C-alpha angles and dihedrals in degrees: 000000000000127000114253123203111244116261123240094266094051090047091049092050092050090051090049091050089048095050093044092051091052090047090053092056094055117105123251117225118202113253120273102219115253093357111111126223095004117167146132112272091201131068131096107049092358130067113266124223099040105081122039127174134196150140122274127315098219090109097044112147126207091256088052093050091049089052093051090052091049089055089058094238106174099171131046116195113201111200095181129110121265089251092051089052094048093049095042106021114191113250109237104179117115102033136059115231140132110253116216119192105208108162110206098195132044116274111268107235138172089267094047104022102167146035121234112295089206106090098215091050090049092053092047088052091048092053092047099045100031105067097103092049093048093044089050089052090053090049088053090050093049091065087072096236120121113268131202115205120192148159130180099307100353099246115099110021092027090044094056094044091052092044090053090051091045091054091046087055092052097249113168114257093242090057090046090053092043093056092044092053096049088082090073092060092041094053101038095248099129088099096051140276124343125210121235139164117252128215089277094054093249119138110245135170124249107216126208112252115255124201091221090066091049093050089048092056092046094048088054091052089050093049095047099040109015093249143335094292091060090044094056096042088053091055101049108282116121133220087255091056093051093047091050094051091050090050095045095047094049106111 
């Protein structure tokens, strides 16, 4: 009997099982009231309790602020634009943390009112324009204190940022993808896009995250910089920062 290469269905099933297994190993963080998509981005092969991710804190309730304080979060990295922050400012009462504004995408203006609607194009733009923001997040992590990184709903800008950190820490690709895709479940996007109003009051569509877009962004980083290490070093992180984050995230 000769060996036969697995067909596409078998390969897809194997990939699904691998991703599902990785997803099952990821930690579950209790809800922070009125903060969407909040979770620990560590656990499993990485140290938990150091890197958290979420959507915006503009709806943060007192109980949520108390919970953030209990987690020991000392730095909040806000990846949103200046306009988003002015329309939906983070609530800061109830916990003591440094807030860093590190916009990952170019500011939307009257001349350039929108980012690409095509998700692949958006992710490539994020990879191209977001280096300083992502490197700044790594520098914050290198201090050793717990960090919360967020954007509007915590799926695209935050997703790419966390994926770069995960790759820096040596997390297997299946686990990087599993954490990235958790946003669909957390935000109710498994059944498809959801409408919302942006900071200009325009109706837009929130799309589910897709691993192909993340992989395209990471491949762009690889092609331009030889890997996430070169990308981070080119945008302000140091070798010491990278080494510190690798050590800190080692489980």
